[in-house]
C-alpha positions as CSV (number, residue, x, y, z in Angstrom):
1,L,0.2,38.5,-9.3
2,A,3.1,36.8,-7.6
3,V,2.6,33.1,-7.2
4,S,5.3,30.6,-6.2
5,W,6.1,28.0,-8.9
6,D,6.0,25.3,-6.2
7,I,2.4,26.2,-5.4
8,L,1.4,26.1,-9.0
9,D,3.2,22.8,-9.5
10,N,1.5,21.3,-6.4
11,L,-1.9,22.5,-7.7
12,E,-1.3,20.8,-11.1
13,C,0.0,17.6,-9.6
14,E,-3.1,17.3,-7.3
15,A,-5.4,18.0,-10.2
16,Q,-3.7,15.4,-12.3
17,E,-3.9,12.8,-9.5
18,L,-7.6,13.3,-9.1
19,A,-8.2,13.0,-12.9
20,K,-6.0,9.9,-13.1
21,R,-8.2,8.2,-10.4
22,G,-11.3,9.0,-12.5
23,D,-12.4,12.2,-11.0
24,G,-11.7,14.6,-13.9
25,W,-15.3,15.6,-14.3
26,F,-14.9,19.0,-12.5
27,A,-12.6,21.9,-12.9
28,Y,-9.9,21.8,-10.2
29,T,-9.7,25.4,-9.1
30,P,-7.3,27.1,-6.6
31,V,-10.2,27.4,-4.2
32,I,-10.8,23.6,-4.2
33,H,-7.1,23.1,-3.7
34,R,-7.1,25.5,-0.7
35,M,-10.0,23.6,0.8
36,R,-8.1,20.3,0.5
37,E,-5.0,21.9,2.0
38,A,-7.0,23.1,4.9
39,G,-8.0,19.5,5.6
40,T,-11.8,19.9,5.0
41,C,-13.7,16.7,4.3
42,A,-16.7,18.6,3.2
43,I,-15.9,18.3,-0.5
44,G,-15.1,14.6,-0.2
45,L,-11.8,14.7,-2.1
46,N,-9.5,13.5,0.6
47,A,-9.7,9.8,-0.2
48,E,-6.2,8.3,0.2
49,D,-6.9,5.0,-1.4
50,G,-6.8,6.3,-5.0
51,R,-10.2,5.1,-5.9
52,P,-12.7,7.3,-7.8
53,L,-15.5,8.8,-5.8
54,S,-18.6,6.7,-5.5
55,P,-21.8,7.8,-7.4
56,A,-23.2,9.2,-4.1
57,Q,-20.0,11.2,-3.5
58,V,-20.0,12.4,-7.2
59,R,-23.6,13.6,-6.8
60,R,-22.8,15.4,-3.5
61,L,-19.7,17.1,-4.8
62,A,-21.4,18.1,-8.1
63,G,-24.3,19.6,-6.2
64,L,-21.9,21.6,-4.0
65,L,-19.8,22.8,-6.9
66,S,-22.8,23.7,-9.0
67,G,-24.0,26.2,-6.3
68,S,-27.5,24.8,-6.6
69,R,-29.7,26.3,-3.9
70,R,-32.3,23.6,-3.9
71,S,-32.1,20.0,-2.8
72,L,-31.1,17.6,-5.6
73,D,-31.4,14.4,-3.6
74,H,-34.8,13.5,-4.8
75,L,-33.8,13.6,-8.5
76,S,-33.1,10.5,-10.6
77,D,-29.6,10.3,-12.0
78,R,-30.9,11.4,-15.4
79,D,-32.8,14.4,-14.0
80,F,-29.7,15.2,-11.9
81,I,-27.6,15.4,-15.1
82,N,-30.3,17.5,-16.8
83,E,-30.3,19.9,-13.8
84,M,-26.5,20.1,-13.8
85,T,-26.5,20.8,-17.5
86,R,-28.9,23.7,-16.9
87,I,-26.9,25.1,-14.0
88,V,-23.6,24.9,-15.8
89,A,-24.9,26.6,-18.9
90,A,-25.9,29.6,-16.8
91,A,-22.8,29.7,-14.5
92,P,-19.6,31.7,-15.0
93,L,-16.4,30.0,-16.1
94,V,-13.8,29.1,-13.5
95,Y,-10.0,28.6,-13.9
96,D,-9.2,24.9,-14.2
97,V,-5.6,24.4,-13.1
98,R,-5.3,21.0,-14.8
99,R,-6.3,22.3,-18.2
100,R,-4.8,25.8,-17.7
101,Q,-7.9,27.6,-19.0
102,R,-11.3,28.9,-17.9
103,R,-14.0,26.3,-18.2
104,P,-17.4,25.4,-16.7
105,I,-17.0,24.1,-13.1
106,L,-18.5,20.7,-14.3
107,D,-17.8,18.8,-17.4
108,V,-21.3,17.3,-17.8
109,M,-20.3,14.7,-20.3
110,R,-17.7,13.3,-17.9
111,L,-20.1,13.7,-15.0
112,R,-22.5,11.5,-16.9
113,A,-19.8,8.9,-17.3
114,A,-18.9,9.1,-13.6
115,L,-22.5,8.4,-12.7
116,K,-23.0,5.9,-15.6
117,V,-26.1,7.6,-16.9
118,G,-27.5,6.7,-20.3
119,F,-25.7,5.5,-23.4
120,R,-23.2,8.4,-23.3
121,G,-22.4,7.5,-19.7
122,V,-22.2,3.7,-19.9
123,V,-21.3,2.6,-23.4
124,L,-19.2,5.5,-24.9
125,P,-16.6,5.7,-22.1
126,G,-15.8,2.0,-22.7
127,I,-15.2,2.5,-26.4
128,C,-13.9,6.1,-26.7
129,A,-11.3,7.6,-24.4
130,C,-12.6,11.1,-24.9
131,F,-15.6,10.3,-22.7
132,R,-13.6,9.0,-19.8
133,S,-13.1,11.1,-16.7
134,V,-9.4,12.0,-17.3
């Protein structure tokens, strides 16, 4: 597999930037990067202002990345997290450019923090860096 080092560096830089702004709750894959390069707004990662995604954007992107075939809009945030946990447990691993390893597409603990769901999503990120989205 011949891949330019510039492309890999660009992938890693983009992945790090998203994580620094608070959106490190999903695996940044080469496919996601290609979608961003193509200029698609469908995945909602093209915000130029450096702010993390809103909770509504987080839910939308998590639903898209999870591959869920059913509507998740009606679920409460807690039920949404439970559904994402179930889906992630059954899904194959993907290559996460930022972490340089195969991982689940969603980090459910960090997703919980991004949505501020429950004690682990509200209190723990404030007192323990390991629960933050980076």
